[in-house]
KOLGU-4560 file (N, C-alpha, C; in nm, 3 decimals, padded with zeros to 5 digits):
<recs>
<n_xx: 10.899 n_yy: 10.429 n_zz: 09.079 ca_xx: 10.942 ca_yy: 10.335 ca_zz: 09.179 c_xx: 10.827 c_yy: 10.240 c_zz: 09.204 mol: A seq: 1 type: MET>
<n_xx: 10.855 n_yy: 10.111 n_zz: 09.190 ca_xx: 10.754 ca_yy: 10.007 ca_zz: 09.206 c_xx: 10.805 c_yy: 09.898 c_zz: 09.300 mol: A seq: 2 type: HIS>
<n_xx: 10.712 n_yy: 09.825 n_zz: 09.357 ca_xx: 10.749 ca_yy: 09.718 ca_zz: 09.449 c_xx: 10.806 c_yy: 09.597 c_zz: 09.375 mol: A seq: 3 type: ALA>
<n_xx: 10.745 n_yy: 09.560 n_zz: 09.262 ca_xx: 10.778 ca_yy: 09.434 ca_zz: 09.196 c_xx: 10.810 c_yy: 09.453 c_zz: 09.048 mol: A seq: 4 type: HIS>
<n_xx: 10.893 n_yy: 09.361 n_zz: 08.993 ca_xx: 10.908 ca_yy: 09.361 ca_zz: 08.849 c_xx: 10.774 c_yy: 09.325 c_zz: 08.787 mol: A seq: 5 type: PRO>
<n_xx: 10.736 n_yy: 09.388 n_zz: 08.685 ca_xx: 10.611 ca_yy: 09.381 ca_zz: 08.607 c_xx: 10.514 c_yy: 09.491 c_zz: 08.647 mol: A seq: 6 type: ASP>
<n_xx: 10.535 n_yy: 09.554 n_zz: 08.763 ca_xx: 10.448 ca_yy: 09.666 ca_zz: 08.801 c_xx: 10.464 c_yy: 09.782 c_zz: 08.703 mol: A seq: 7 type: ASP>
<n_xx: 10.584 n_yy: 09.801 n_zz: 08.651 ca_xx: 10.606 ca_yy: 09.909 ca_zz: 08.555 c_xx: 10.527 c_yy: 09.885 c_zz: 08.426 mol: A seq: 8 type: GLU>
<n_xx: 10.507 n_yy: 09.758 n_zz: 08.392 ca_xx: 10.433 ca_yy: 09.725 ca_zz: 08.270 c_xx: 10.283 c_yy: 09.731 c_zz: 08.290 mol: A seq: 9 type: SER>
<n_xx: 10.237 n_yy: 09.693 n_zz: 08.408 ca_xx: 10.092 ca_yy: 09.692 ca_zz: 08.432 c_xx: 10.041 c_yy: 09.825 c_zz: 08.487 mol: A seq: 10 type: SER>
<n_xx: 10.131 n_yy: 09.912 n_zz: 08.525 ca_xx: 10.090 ca_yy: 10.040 ca_zz: 08.586 c_xx: 10.167 c_yy: 10.157 c_zz: 08.524 mol: A seq: 11 type: LYS>
<n_xx: 10.136 n_yy: 10.190 n_zz: 08.402 ca_xx: 10.194 ca_yy: 10.311 ca_zz: 08.345 c_xx: 10.295 c_yy: 10.292 c_zz: 08.234 mol: A seq: 12 type: GLY>
<n_xx: 10.302 n_yy: 10.175 n_zz: 08.174 ca_xx: 10.402 ca_yy: 10.151 ca_zz: 08.070 c_xx: 10.392 c_yy: 10.249 c_zz: 07.955 mol: A seq: 13 type: ALA>
<n_xx: 10.270 n_yy: 10.280 n_zz: 07.913 ca_xx: 10.253 ca_yy: 10.372 ca_zz: 07.800 c_xx: 10.310 c_yy: 10.510 c_zz: 07.832 mol: A seq: 14 type: ALA>
<n_xx: 10.290 n_yy: 10.556 n_zz: 07.954 ca_xx: 10.343 ca_yy: 10.686 ca_zz: 07.994 c_xx: 10.495 c_yy: 10.684 c_zz: 07.998 mol: A seq: 15 type: THR>
<n_xx: 10.552 n_yy: 10.578 n_zz: 08.054 ca_xx: 10.698 ca_yy: 10.567 ca_zz: 08.058 c_xx: 10.756 c_yy: 10.567 c_zz: 07.916 mol: A seq: 16 type: LEU>
<n_xx: 10.696 n_yy: 10.486 n_zz: 07.828 ca_xx: 10.745 ca_yy: 10.476 ca_zz: 07.690 c_xx: 10.731 c_yy: 10.609 c_zz: 07.616 mol: A seq: 17 type: ALA>
<n_xx: 10.622 n_yy: 10.679 n_zz: 07.640 ca_xx: 10.602 ca_yy: 10.808 ca_zz: 07.572 c_xx: 10.712 c_yy: 10.907 c_zz: 07.609 mol: A seq: 18 type: ARG>
<n_xx: 10.737 n_yy: 10.921 n_zz: 07.741 ca_xx: 10.839 ca_yy: 11.017 ca_zz: 07.783 c_xx: 10.978 c_yy: 10.975 c_zz: 07.734 mol: A seq: 19 type: TYR>
<n_xx: 11.007 n_yy: 10.846 n_zz: 07.736 ca_xx: 11.135 ca_yy: 10.799 ca_zz: 07.684 c_xx: 11.146 c_yy: 10.829 c_zz: 07.534 mol: A seq: 20 type: ALA>
<n_xx: 11.037 n_yy: 10.805 n_zz: 07.462 ca_xx: 11.034 ca_yy: 10.830 ca_zz: 07.318 c_xx: 11.052 c_yy: 10.979 c_zz: 07.285 mol: A seq: 21 type: ASP>
<n_xx: 11.004 n_yy: 11.064 n_zz: 07.375 ca_xx: 11.018 ca_yy: 11.210 ca_zz: 07.355 c_xx: 11.159 c_yy: 11.259 c_zz: 07.391 mol: A seq: 22 type: GLU>
<n_xx: 11.244 n_yy: 11.167 n_zz: 07.436 ca_xx: 11.381 ca_yy: 11.204 ca_zz: 07.465 c_xx: 11.411 c_yy: 11.231 c_zz: 07.612 mol: A seq: 23 type: GLY>
<n_xx: 11.312 n_yy: 11.213 n_zz: 07.697 ca_xx: 11.335 ca_yy: 11.232 ca_zz: 07.841 c_xx: 11.407 c_yy: 11.110 c_zz: 07.897 mol: A seq: 24 type: HIS>
<n_xx: 11.487 n_yy: 11.134 n_zz: 07.997 ca_xx: 11.552 ca_yy: 11.024 ca_zz: 08.067 c_xx: 11.453 c_yy: 10.968 c_zz: 08.168 mol: A seq: 25 type: ARG>
<n_xx: 11.417 n_yy: 10.842 n_zz: 08.152 ca_xx: 11.318 ca_yy: 10.779 ca_zz: 08.238 c_xx: 11.386 c_yy: 10.666 c_zz: 08.314 mol: A seq: 26 type: VAL>
<n_xx: 11.372 n_yy: 10.667 n_zz: 08.445 ca_xx: 11.434 ca_yy: 10.566 ca_zz: 08.530 c_xx: 11.326 c_yy: 10.492 c_zz: 08.607 mol: A seq: 27 type: LEU>
<n_xx: 11.327 n_yy: 10.360 n_zz: 08.598 ca_xx: 11.236 ca_yy: 10.275 ca_zz: 08.674 c_xx: 11.317 c_yy: 10.210 c_zz: 08.785 mol: A seq: 28 type: VAL>
<n_xx: 11.266 n_yy: 10.218 n_zz: 08.907 ca_xx: 11.331 ca_yy: 10.158 ca_zz: 09.023 c_xx: 11.239 c_yy: 10.049 c_zz: 09.076 mol: A seq: 29 type: VAL>
<n_xx: 11.294 n_yy: 09.929 n_zz: 09.092 ca_xx: 11.217 ca_yy: 09.816 ca_zz: 09.143 c_xx: 11.272 c_yy: 09.778 c_zz: 09.279 mol: A seq: 30 type: THR>
<n_xx: 11.184 n_yy: 09.775 n_zz: 09.379 ca_xx: 11.227 ca_yy: 09.748 ca_zz: 09.516 c_xx: 11.263 c_yy: 09.602 c_zz: 09.539 mol: A seq: 31 type: LEU>
<n_xx: 11.184 n_yy: 09.507 n_zz: 09.485 ca_xx: 11.204 ca_yy: 09.365 ca_zz: 09.514 c_xx: 11.218 c_yy: 09.286 c_zz: 09.385 mol: A seq: 32 type: THR>
<n_xx: 11.256 n_yy: 09.159 n_zz: 09.401 ca_xx: 11.264 ca_yy: 09.069 ca_zz: 09.286 c_xx: 11.133 c_yy: 09.001 c_zz: 09.253 mol: A seq: 33 type: GLY>
<n_xx: 11.029 n_yy: 09.024 n_zz: 09.333 ca_xx: 10.900 ca_yy: 08.963 ca_zz: 09.307 c_xx: 10.897 c_yy: 08.813 c_zz: 09.332 mol: A seq: 34 type: GLY>
<n_xx: 10.983 n_yy: 08.766 n_zz: 09.421 ca_xx: 10.999 ca_yy: 08.623 ca_zz: 09.445 c_xx: 10.872 c_yy: 08.553 c_zz: 09.494 mol: A seq: 35 type: GLU>
<n_xx: 10.785 n_yy: 08.626 n_zz: 09.559 ca_xx: 10.664 ca_yy: 08.565 ca_zz: 09.615 c_xx: 10.539 c_yy: 08.599 c_zz: 09.535 mol: A seq: 36 type: ARG>
<n_xx: 10.559 n_yy: 08.652 n_zz: 09.418 ca_xx: 10.445 ca_yy: 08.690 ca_zz: 09.335 c_xx: 10.371 c_yy: 08.571 c_zz: 09.278 mol: A seq: 37 type: GLY>
<n_xx: 10.249 n_yy: 08.598 n_zz: 09.237 ca_xx: 10.167 ca_yy: 08.495 ca_zz: 09.176 c_xx: 10.206 c_yy: 08.478 c_zz: 09.030 mol: A seq: 38 type: GLU>
<n_xx: 10.186 n_yy: 08.358 n_zz: 08.979 ca_xx: 10.202 ca_yy: 08.332 ca_zz: 08.837 c_xx: 10.063 c_yy: 08.327 c_zz: 08.778 mol: A seq: 39 type: ILE>
<n_xx: 10.029 n_yy: 08.426 n_zz: 08.699 ca_xx: 09.894 ca_yy: 08.440 ca_zz: 08.646 c_xx: 09.874 c_yy: 08.367 c_zz: 08.514 mol: A seq: 40 type: LEU>
<n_xx: 09.981 n_yy: 08.334 n_zz: 08.445 ca_xx: 09.972 ca_yy: 08.262 ca_zz: 08.318 c_xx: 09.974 c_yy: 08.112 c_zz: 08.347 mol: A seq: 41 type: ASN>
<n_xx: 09.864 n_yy: 08.040 n_zz: 08.324 ca_xx: 09.860 ca_yy: 07.897 ca_zz: 08.355 c_xx: 09.970 c_yy: 07.817 c_zz: 08.285 mol: A seq: 42 type: PRO>
<n_xx: 10.011 n_yy: 07.859 n_zz: 08.167 ca_xx: 10.116 ca_yy: 07.787 ca_zz: 08.095 c_xx: 10.252 c_yy: 07.798 c_zz: 08.166 mol: A seq: 43 type: ALA>
<n_xx: 10.269 n_yy: 07.898 n_zz: 08.249 ca_xx: 10.395 ca_yy: 07.918 ca_zz: 08.323 c_xx: 10.388 c_yy: 07.866 c_zz: 08.466 mol: A seq: 44 type: MET>
<n_xx: 10.273 n_yy: 07.820 n_zz: 08.510 ca_xx: 10.255 ca_yy: 07.775 ca_zz: 08.648 c_xx: 10.305 c_yy: 07.632 c_zz: 08.663 mol: A seq: 45 type: ASP>
<n_xx: 10.437 n_yy: 07.617 n_zz: 08.656 ca_xx: 10.503 ca_yy: 07.487 ca_zz: 08.658 c_xx: 10.607 c_yy: 07.485 c_zz: 08.769 mol: A seq: 46 type: LEU>
<n_xx: 10.634 n_yy: 07.366 n_zz: 08.827 ca_xx: 10.732 ca_yy: 07.359 ca_zz: 08.935 c_xx: 10.868 c_yy: 07.417 c_zz: 08.898 mol: A seq: 47 type: PRO>
<n_xx: 10.914 n_yy: 07.391 n_zz: 08.775 ca_xx: 11.046 ca_yy: 07.442 ca_zz: 08.735 c_xx: 11.048 c_yy: 07.594 c_zz: 08.724 mol: A seq: 48 type: GLU>
<n_xx: 10.935 n_yy: 07.653 n_zz: 08.698 ca_xx: 10.925 ca_yy: 07.799 ca_zz: 08.693 c_xx: 10.927 c_yy: 07.856 c_zz: 08.834 mol: A seq: 49 type: VAL>
<n_xx: 10.853 n_yy: 07.792 n_zz: 08.925 ca_xx: 10.849 ca_yy: 07.840 ca_zz: 09.064 c_xx: 10.989 c_yy: 07.844 c_zz: 09.125 mol: A seq: 50 type: HIS>
<n_xx: 11.073 n_yy: 07.749 n_zz: 09.091 ca_xx: 11.209 ca_yy: 07.744 ca_zz: 09.145 c_xx: 11.301 c_yy: 07.850 c_zz: 09.088 mol: A seq: 51 type: GLY>
<n_xx: 11.262 n_yy: 07.911 n_zz: 08.976 ca_xx: 11.346 ca_yy: 08.010 ca_zz: 08.909 c_xx: 11.276 c_yy: 08.144 c_zz: 08.894 mol: A seq: 52 type: ARG>
<n_xx: 11.174 n_yy: 08.168 n_zz: 08.974 ca_xx: 11.090 ca_yy: 08.286 ca_zz: 08.953 c_xx: 11.168 c_yy: 08.418 c_zz: 08.961 mol: A seq: 53 type: ILE>
<n_xx: 11.261 n_yy: 08.429 n_zz: 09.054 ca_xx: 11.337 ca_yy: 08.555 ca_zz: 09.065 c_xx: 11.421 c_yy: 08.578 c_zz: 08.939 mol: A seq: 54 type: ALA>
<n_xx: 11.485 n_yy: 08.473 n_zz: 08.891 ca_xx: 11.566 ca_yy: 08.483 ca_zz: 08.769 c_xx: 11.479 c_yy: 08.519 c_zz: 08.648 mol: A seq: 55 type: GLU>
<n_xx: 11.365 n_yy: 08.454 n_zz: 08.637 ca_xx: 11.274 ca_yy: 08.481 ca_zz: 08.526 c_xx: 11.225 c_yy: 08.625 c_zz: 08.531 mol: A seq: 56 type: ILE>
<n_xx: 11.190 n_yy: 08.672 n_zz: 08.649 ca_xx: 11.142 ca_yy: 08.810 ca_zz: 08.662 c_xx: 11.251 c_yy: 08.912 c_zz: 08.632 mol: A seq: 57 type: ARG>
<n_xx: 11.374 n_yy: 08.880 n_zz: 08.665 ca_xx: 11.485 ca_yy: 08.970 ca_zz: 08.629 c_xx: 11.499 c_yy: 08.979 c_zz: 08.477 mol: A seq: 58 type: ARG>
<n_xx: 11.491 n_yy: 08.864 n_zz: 08.412 ca_xx: 11.499 ca_yy: 08.863 ca_zz: 08.265 c_xx: 11.383 c_yy: 08.941 c_zz: 08.204 mol: A seq: 59 type: ASP>
<n_xx: 11.263 n_yy: 08.919 n_zz: 08.255 ca_xx: 11.146 ca_yy: 08.991 ca_zz: 08.205 c_xx: 11.161 c_yy: 09.142 c_zz: 08.225 mol: A seq: 60 type: GLU>
<n_xx: 11.214 n_yy: 09.181 n_zz: 08.340 ca_xx: 11.231 ca_yy: 09.324 ca_zz: 08.369 c_xx: 11.331 c_yy: 09.386 c_zz: 08.272 mol: A seq: 61 type: MET>
<n_xx: 11.439 n_yy: 09.315 n_zz: 08.243 ca_xx: 11.539 ca_yy: 09.366 ca_zz: 08.148 c_xx: 11.477 c_yy: 09.384 c_zz: 08.010 mol: A seq: 62 type: ALA>
<n_xx: 11.396 n_yy: 09.288 n_zz: 07.968 ca_xx: 11.330 ca_yy: 09.299 ca_zz: 07.837 c_xx: 11.229 c_yy: 09.413 c_zz: 07.837 mol: A seq: 63 type: LYS>
<n_xx: 11.154 n_yy: 09.429 n_zz: 07.945 ca_xx: 11.056 ca_yy: 09.538 ca_zz: 07.953 c_xx: 11.126 c_yy: 09.673 c_zz: 07.947 mol: A seq: 64 type: ALA>
<n_xx: 11.236 n_yy: 09.688 n_zz: 08.019 ca_xx: 11.310 ca_yy: 09.815 ca_zz: 08.017 c_xx: 11.359 c_yy: 09.846 c_zz: 07.876 mol: A seq: 65 type: ALA>
<n_xx: 11.406 n_yy: 09.744 n_zz: 07.807 ca_xx: 11.453 ca_yy: 09.764 ca_zz: 07.669 c_xx: 11.338 c_yy: 09.806 c_zz: 07.578 mol: A seq: 66 type: GLU>
<n_xx: 11.225 n_yy: 09.738 n_zz: 07.587 ca_xx: 11.109 ca_yy: 09.770 ca_zz: 07.504 c_xx: 11.058 c_yy: 09.910 c_zz: 07.533 mol: A seq: 67 type: ILE>
<n_xx: 11.051 n_yy: 09.946 n_zz: 07.662 ca_xx: 11.000 ca_yy: 10.078 ca_zz: 07.700 c_xx: 11.100 c_yy: 10.190 c_zz: 07.674 mol: A seq: 68 type: LEU>
<n_xx: 11.227 n_yy: 10.154 n_zz: 07.660 ca_xx: 11.329 ca_yy: 10.256 ca_zz: 07.638 c_xx: 11.368 c_yy: 10.330 c_zz: 07.764 mol: A seq: 69 type: GLY>
<n_xx: 11.361 n_yy: 10.261 n_zz: 07.879 ca_xx: 11.390 ca_yy: 10.325 ca_zz: 08.007 c_xx: 11.515 c_yy: 10.265 c_zz: 08.070 mol: A seq: 70 type: VAL>
<n_xx: 11.572 n_yy: 10.338 n_zz: 08.165 ca_xx: 11.679 ca_yy: 10.285 ca_zz: 08.248 c_xx: 11.613 c_yy: 10.212 c_zz: 08.365 mol: A seq: 71 type: GLU>
<n_xx: 11.685 n_yy: 10.117 n_zz: 08.422 ca_xx: 11.628 ca_yy: 10.042 ca_zz: 08.534 c_xx: 11.734 c_yy: 10.014 c_zz: 08.638 mol: A seq: 72 type: HIS>
<n_xx: 11.692 n_yy: 10.013 n_zz: 08.764 ca_xx: 11.779 ca_yy: 09.972 ca_zz: 08.873 c_xx: 11.696 c_yy: 09.897 c_zz: 08.977 mol: A seq: 73 type: THR>
<n_xx: 11.764 n_yy: 09.809 n_zz: 09.050 ca_xx: 11.702 ca_yy: 09.731 ca_zz: 09.158 c_xx: 11.749 c_yy: 09.787 c_zz: 09.291 mol: A seq: 74 type: TRP>
<n_xx: 11.661 n_yy: 09.787 n_zz: 09.392 ca_xx: 11.705 ca_yy: 09.824 ca_zz: 09.527 c_xx: 11.740 c_yy: 09.702 c_zz: 09.611 mol: A seq: 75 type: LEU>
<n_xx: 11.702 n_yy: 09.583 n_zz: 09.567 ca_xx: 11.752 ca_yy: 09.461 ca_zz: 09.629 c_xx: 11.675 c_yy: 09.406 c_zz: 09.748 mol: A seq: 76 type: GLY>
<n_xx: 11.556 n_yy: 09.455 n_zz: 09.775 ca_xx: 11.476 ca_yy: 09.396 ca_zz: 09.882 c_xx: 11.420 c_yy: 09.262 c_zz: 09.836 mol: A seq: 77 type: PHE>
<n_xx: 11.403 n_yy: 09.170 n_zz: 09.930 ca_xx: 11.338 ca_yy: 09.043 ca_zz: 09.900 c_xx: 11.189 c_yy: 09.065 c_zz: 09.912 mol: A seq: 78 type: VAL>
<n_xx: 11.114 n_yy: 09.010 n_zz: 09.818 ca_xx: 10.968 ca_yy: 09.021 ca_zz: 09.821 c_xx: 10.919 c_yy: 08.958 c_zz: 09.951 mol: A seq: 79 type: ASP>
<n_xx: 10.851 n_yy: 09.037 n_zz: 10.031 ca_xx: 10.818 ca_yy: 08.994 ca_zz: 10.167 c_xx: 10.683 c_yy: 08.929 c_zz: 10.181 mol: A seq: 80 type: SER>
<n_xx: 10.594 n_yy: 08.952 n_zz: 10.088 ca_xx: 10.460 ca_yy: 08.900 ca_zz: 10.101 c_xx: 10.379 c_yy: 08.972 c_zz: 10.207 mol: A seq: 81 type: GLY>
<n_xx: 10.422 n_yy: 09.092 n_zz: 10.247 ca_xx: 10.348 ca_yy: 09.167 ca_zz: 10.349 c_xx: 10.216 c_yy: 09.217 c_zz: 10.293 mol: A seq: 82 type: LEU>
<n_xx: 10.115 n_yy: 09.225 n_zz: 10.378 ca_xx: 09.988 ca_yy: 09.284 ca_zz: 10.333 c_xx: 10.009 c_yy: 09.429 c_zz: 10.291 mol: A seq: 83 type: PRO>
<n_xx: 09.919 n_yy: 09.479 n_zz: 10.211 ca_xx: 09.930 ca_yy: 09.617 ca_zz: 10.163 c_xx: 09.943 c_yy: 09.713 c_zz: 10.281 mol: A seq: 84 type: LYS>
<n_xx: 10.032 n_yy: 09.809 n_zz: 10.264 ca_xx: 10.047 ca_yy: 09.912 ca_zz: 10.366 c_xx: 10.152 c_yy: 09.883 c_zz: 10.471 mol: A seq: 85 type: GLY>
<n_xx: 10.203 n_yy: 09.760 n_zz: 10.476 ca_xx: 10.305 ca_yy: 09.727 ca_zz: 10.577 c_xx: 10.441 c_yy: 09.716 c_zz: 10.509 mol: A seq: 86 type: GLU>
<n_xx: 10.531 n_yy: 09.803 n_zz: 10.545 ca_xx: 10.665 ca_yy: 09.801 ca_zz: 10.487 c_xx: 10.767 c_yy: 09.760 c_zz: 10.592 mol: A seq: 87 type: LEU>
<n_xx: 10.873 n_yy: 09.690 n_zz: 10.550 ca_xx: 10.981 ca_yy: 09.666 ca_zz: 10.645 c_xx: 11.036 c_yy: 09.802 c_zz: 10.688 mol: A seq: 88 type: PRO>
<n_xx: 11.078 n_yy: 09.816 n_zz: 10.813 ca_xx: 11.122 ca_yy: 09.947 ca_zz: 10.862 c_xx: 11.231 c_yy: 10.011 c_zz: 10.778 mol: A seq: 89 type: PRO>
<n_xx: 11.322 n_yy: 09.934 n_zz: 10.721 ca_xx: 11.432 ca_yy: 09.994 ca_zz: 10.647 c_xx: 11.395 c_yy: 10.029 c_zz: 10.503 mol: A seq: 90 type: ARG>
<n_xx: 11.283 n_yy: 09.980 n_zz: 10.452 ca_xx: 11.246 ca_yy: 10.004 ca_zz: 10.312 c_xx: 11.230 c_yy: 10.152 c_zz: 10.280 mol: A seq: 91 type: CYS>
<n_xx: 11.147 n_yy: 10.225 n_zz: 10.352 ca_xx: 11.133 ca_yy: 10.368 ca_zz: 10.318 c_xx: 11.263 c_yy: 10.445 c_zz: 10.333 mol: A seq: 92 type: PRO>
<n_xx: 11.342 n_yy: 10.413 n_zz: 10.435 ca_xx: 11.470 ca_yy: 10.483 ca_zz: 10.454 c_xx: 11.565 c_yy: 10.457 c_zz: 10.338 mol: A seq: 93 type: ARG>
<n_xx: 11.573 n_yy: 10.331 n_zz: 10.296 ca_xx: 11.662 ca_yy: 10.296 ca_zz: 10.186 c_xx: 11.617 c_yy: 10.362 c_zz: 10.057 mol: A seq: 94 type: THR>
<n_xx: 11.488 n_yy: 10.359 n_zz: 10.031 ca_xx: 11.435 ca_yy: 10.421 ca_zz: 09.909 c_xx: 11.462 c_yy: 10.571 c_zz: 09.910 mol: A seq: 95 type: ALA>
<n_xx: 11.442 n_yy: 10.635 n_zz: 10.023 ca_xx: 11.465 ca_yy: 10.779 ca_zz: 10.033 c_xx: 11.613 c_yy: 10.812 c_zz: 10.014 mol: A seq: 96 type: LEU>
<n_xx: 11.701 n_yy: 10.735 n_zz: 10.078 ca_xx: 11.845 ca_yy: 10.758 ca_zz: 10.062 c_xx: 11.886 c_yy: 10.742 c_zz: 09.916 mol: A seq: 97 type: ARG>
<n_xx: 11.832 n_yy: 10.639 n_zz: 09.850 ca_xx: 11.865 ca_yy: 10.616 ca_zz: 09.710 c_xx: 11.817 c_yy: 10.734 c_zz: 09.625 mol: A seq: 98 type: TRP>
<n_xx: 11.695 n_yy: 10.779 n_zz: 09.647 ca_xx: 11.642 ca_yy: 10.893 ca_zz: 09.570 c_xx: 11.726 c_yy: 11.018 c_zz: 09.590 mol: A seq: 99 type: CYS>
<n_xx: 11.767 n_yy: 11.043 n_zz: 09.714 ca_xx: 11.849 ca_yy: 11.162 ca_zz: 09.741 c_xx: 11.986 c_yy: 11.150 c_zz: 09.677 mol: A seq: 100 type: ARG>
<n_xx: 12.040 n_yy: 11.028 n_zz: 09.674 ca_xx: 12.170 ca_yy: 11.008 ca_zz: 09.611 c_xx: 12.157 c_yy: 11.023 c_zz: 09.460 mol: A seq: 101 type: TRP>
<n_xx: 12.054 n_yy: 10.964 n_zz: 09.403 ca_xx: 12.036 ca_yy: 10.964 ca_zz: 09.257 c_xx: 11.989 c_yy: 11.100 c_zz: 09.205 mol: A seq: 102 type: ARG>
<n_xx: 11.905 n_yy: 11.165 n_zz: 09.281 ca_xx: 11.849 ca_yy: 11.294 ca_zz: 09.241 c_xx: 11.873 c_yy: 11.396 c_zz: 09.352 mol: A seq: 103 type: PHE>
<n_xx: 11.997 n_yy: 11.443 n_zz: 09.368 ca_xx: 12.025 ca_yy: 11.535 ca_zz: 09.478 c_xx: 11.942 c_yy: 11.663 c_zz: 09.466 mol: A seq: 104 type: PRO>
<n_xx: 11.900 n_yy: 11.716 n_zz: 09.581 ca_xx: 11.824 ca_yy: 11.841 ca_zz: 09.577 c_xx: 11.907 c_yy: 11.951 c_zz: 09.510 mol: A seq: 105 type: PRO>
<n_xx: 11.841 n_yy: 12.030 n_zz: 09.431 ca_xx: 11.910 ca_yy: 12.139 ca_zz: 09.362 c_xx: 11.888 c_yy: 12.269 c_zz: 09.437 mol: A seq: 106 type: ARG>
<n_xx: 11.987 n_yy: 12.352 n_zz: 09.433 ca_xx: 11.975 ca_yy: 12.485 ca_zz: 09.493 c_xx: 11.926 c_yy: 12.580 c_zz: 09.386 mol: A seq: 107 type: ARG>
<n_xx: 11.829 n_yy: 12.660 n_zz: 09.418 ca_xx: 11.770 ca_yy: 12.751 ca_zz: 09.319 c_xx: 11.836 c_yy: 12.886 c_zz: 09.325 mol: A seq: 108 type: TRP>
</recs>
């Protein structure tokens, strides 16, 4: 579970790909569309890119998931630009509900 699209690639892509390659089901969950993220590639830092950043990041995420061999889902939060450590009140609740729905607790 990551905040932004591209976090899966910059933070653990090799591990995700390895487990997927070994036959494990790997699911990446992205909380936001990364709408307020920085553009680090100077060649992409163009006005027309800024206007389509969410769409571009969705396309990039789909390609990354395909390359890594993982499943992917979005939780649909808008990138808030909040400083580290500050979450919208509903974010943790929504993420927890989603995890419980997707991975129900098992009885032993």
